[in-house]
C-alpha positions in Angstrom: 0.0 0.0 0.0 1.3 3.4 -0.9 0.2 6.1 1.6 1.5 9.0 -0.6 1.7 9.4 -4.3 5.1 8.9 -6.0 5.1 12.6 -6.8 4.6 13.6 -3.1 7.3 11.1 -2.0 9.7 12.6 -4.4 8.9 16.1 -3.3 9.4 15.2 0.4 12.7 13.6 -0.4 13.9 16.5 -2.5 13.0 19.0 0.3 14.8 17.0 3.1 18.4 16.7 3.9 20.5 15.1 1.1 21.4 11.4 1.5 25.1 11.1 2.5 27.3 9.7 -0.3 28.3 6.6 1.8 24.7 5.7 2.2 24.1 6.0 -1.5 27.0 3.6 -2.0 25.6 1.2 0.5 22.2 1.4 -1.1 23.7 0.6 -4.5 25.7 -2.4 -3.2 22.7 -3.7 -1.3 20.5 -3.7 -4.5 23.3 -5.4 -6.5 24.2 -8.1 -4.0 21.5 -8.7 -1.3 18.1 -10.3 -1.4 15.1 -8.2 -0.6 16.7 -4.7 -1.0 13.4 -3.1 -0.3 14.2 -3.8 3.4 16.6 -0.9 3.3 15.6 2.0 5.5 16.1 4.4 2.5 16.9 8.1 2.1 13.9 9.9 3.7 13.4 7.6 6.7 17.1 7.5 7.2 17.1 11.2 7.5 14.3 11.0 10.0 16.3 8.5 12.1 19.3 10.7 11.9 17.4 13.8 13.0 15.8 11.9 16.0 19.2 10.7 17.0 20.7 14.2 16.7 17.8 15.7 18.8 18.2 13.1 21.5 22.1 13.0 21.5 22.2 9.4 22.8 25.2 7.9 24.5 24.1 4.3 24.0 21.9 3.1 21.1 20.4 -0.4 20.5 19.3 -1.5 17.1 17.4 -4.8 16.7 17.7 -5.8 13.1 20.8 -4.6 11.2 20.2 -5.8 7.6 23.1 -4.2 5.7 23.7 -1.4 8.2 22.0 1.6 6.6 19.8 2.5 9.7 22.7 1.9 12.1 24.8 4.5 10.2 21.9 7.0 10.3 21.3 6.5 14.0 25.1 6.8 14.7 25.1 10.4 13.2 23.6 11.8 16.4 25.6 9.7 18.9 27.8 11.4 21.4 31.6 11.3 20.8 32.1 8.4 23.3 28.8 6.7 22.5 28.3 3.1 21.4 25.8 1.6 19.1 24.9 -2.1 19.6 23.3 -3.7 16.6 21.8 -7.2 16.5 21.1 -9.5 13.6 20.7 -13.2 12.9 22.0 -13.2 9.4 25.7 -14.1 9.5 26.1 -13.7 5.7 25.6 -9.9 6.0 28.1 -9.3 8.8 31.0 -8.6 6.5 29.0 -6.1 4.4 27.8 -4.3 7.5 31.3 -4.0 8.9 32.7 -2.8 5.5 30.4 0.2 5.6 30.7 0.8 9.4 34.5 1.0 9.0 34.1 3.3 6.0 32.2 5.7 8.2 33.6 7.8 11.0 31.7 5.6 13.5 33.4 2.3 12.9 35.0 1.9 16.3 31.7 2.9 18.0 29.5 0.3 16.4 29.4 -3.2 18.0 27.8 -6.0 16.0 26.0 -8.9 17.8 25.1 -12.1 15.9 22.2 -14.1 17.1 18.6 -14.0 18.4 18.0 -10.6 19.9 15.9 -12.1 22.7 19.1 -14.0 23.8 21.5 -11.2 23.2 19.6 -8.3 24.9 19.7 -9.8 28.4 23.5 -10.1 28.2 24.0 -6.4 27.5 24.9 -4.5 30.6 23.9 -1.1 29.2 21.2 1.5 29.7 20.0 2.7 26.3 19.0 6.2 25.4 17.7 5.3 22.0 16.3 2.0 20.6 15.3 1.0 17.1 13.2 -2.1 16.6 13.2 -3.4 13.1 13.5 -7.2 13.0 11.1 -10.2 13.2 7.6 -8.6 13.4 6.1 -11.5 15.4 8.6 -10.8 18.2 8.0 -7.1 18.6 6.1 -7.4 21.9 8.9 -9.6 23.2 11.6 -7.2 22.0 9.8 -4.4 23.8 9.6 -6.3 27.1 13.3 -7.3 26.8 14.4 -3.8 26.1 12.4 -1.9 28.6 14.4 -2.9 31.7 17.5 -1.5 30.0 16.0 2.0 29.4 15.6 5.1 31.6 13.0 7.8 31.8 13.2 9.7 28.5 14.6 6.8 26.4 13.1 6.8 22.9 12.0 3.5 21.4 11.4 3.6 17.7 9.5 0.7 16.1 9.5 0.3 12.3 6.9 -1.2 9.9 4.0 -0.8 12.3 1.5 -0.1 9.5 2.6 -3.3 7.7 1.7 -2.1 4.2 -1.8 -1.3 5.4 -2.6 -4.8 6.7 -3.3 -3.4 10.2 -6.6 -1.9 8.9 -7.5 -4.8 6.5 -9.6 -7.9 7.5 -7.2 -10.2 9.5 -6.3 -13.5 7.9 -6.3 -16.0 10.8 -3.1 -17.5 9.4 -1.2 -14.2 9.4 0.7 -14.4 12.6 2.9 -11.3 11.8 0.0 -9.0 11.4 -1.8 -10.3 14.5 1.3 -9.7 16.6 1.7 -6.2 15.1 -1.9 -5.4 16.0 -1.2 -6.5 19.5 2.0 -4.5 19.6 0.4 -1.3 18.4 -2.3 -1.7 21.0 0.3 -2.4 23.7 2.2 0.8 22.9 -1.0 2.8 23.0 -2.2 1.4 26.3 1.0 0.7 28.2 1.4 3.4 30.9 5.2 2.9 31.0 5.5 4.8 27.7 3.9 7.6 25.7 3.5 6.9 22.0 2.8 8.6 18.7 2.5 6.6 15.4 3.9 8.5 12.4 2.8 7.6 8.9 6.4 7.6 7.7 7.1 5.0 4.9 5.6 1.8 6.4 4.8 3.3 9.8 7.2 4.4 12.5 6.2 4.6 16.1 8.0 6.9 18.5 7.6 5.9 22.1 9.1 7.7 25.1 9.7 5.9 28.4 8.0 7.7 31.2 
């Protein structure tokens, strides 16, 4: 489902901050070499992530779902000089490509890669996070949220991607569609949970911004 016309999407992109050259290079290589390149965060949403990070000026960032590293590089742009970004992914085949672009950036020594199931990795991280980006297995979103929350503080921002799920959240639910069912539960959780305050933004495929109270 396209929420905006192609012309409007182009206009929005053309009137936002330019995409950094390194990220354009990463986009090109992802499209050439990696399956499902549409999973890339992309220019406009990447600039949104960068802006949120710059506004919050986080010391510690957690990303759940690295893919080829585009969103991690965007989030790192606002990180403090001694900050650390922890990013978790299950796909070992992408680790080298991620590291290649992390090291090409000025944040290479501040980005720590974790390979494995996020629900196993998160409990082992002895860190309080200022900014969290959730963009991995949709069926696990509620579990990611519960795993992350003990490692936040009042004021921590939790971003959740793909929460509109190409419009499936407002379509009749297929009983076999477990991912959409979990996202519906997750969106309701963020709305009703008194531990956070939340606004859902119609950016790309839906981006929720939640602030820990």
